[in-house]
N, C-alpha and C positions, 0 to 999 in steps of 0.2 A: 548537485544535480537535483532538480525539483520535479514534482509531478507533471504529467502531461496537462497542458493548458485546457484541452477539451474535456478533461475529466475533473478539473479543479472545481471546488465548491459543490460537488455532487455527493449526496449521502449514500450510504450502503443500499438503502431502499431504492434510490434513484438508479444506481448501477444495476440492481436486480431487475427493475422495470425495463431497462434497456438491454437486458440479457447479457450483461458483462459480468462474468464470474469474478474477475479481479485476481490479484495475487494472493497467495496463501501466506501465512505468517512465516512458515519455514522458508519459502522462496524469498521473501523480503529480507530475512535474516542472512541468508546465503548471499543475496545480492549486495547487502551492506558490507559483508566481509570481503567479497571480491572487489567492490568499488574502493573500499578503504585501503586494501593492500596495493591496488594499482595507482591510487591518487593521493593517499595519505589525507583524504578528506572524507567527510560523512555525507550521506544522503539526507534529504529532507531537513535542511537547516531552517527554512522558513515555513515549511508545510508539514503535513502529516499524511502518511500513506494508510488508507483504510485497507486492511487485509481481508477484503470481503470474500475471498475464496476460502477463508477459514471460519465462516459464520457458524456459530453453534446452534443447536436445536432450539434454544430459547431466544435466538435472535441476536445474541451478543456478537459484535464484530471487533476483533482486536485491531489495534493501530500501532504504527511504528513511526518514530521521528528521531 
């Protein structure tokens, strides 16, 4: 399963401009665990999820793949 097409190629700053808070790192980790248990496959084989809901004060945005 890959990222939503309409959000593909957007930076964390682009998402913030569009007022999309995005997924947190914890939410992404839990989603990965659930998806793997149900399908025996991983998320984001070809892409990366920006966890823009977990942006730190200095602007760092974690990602998961």
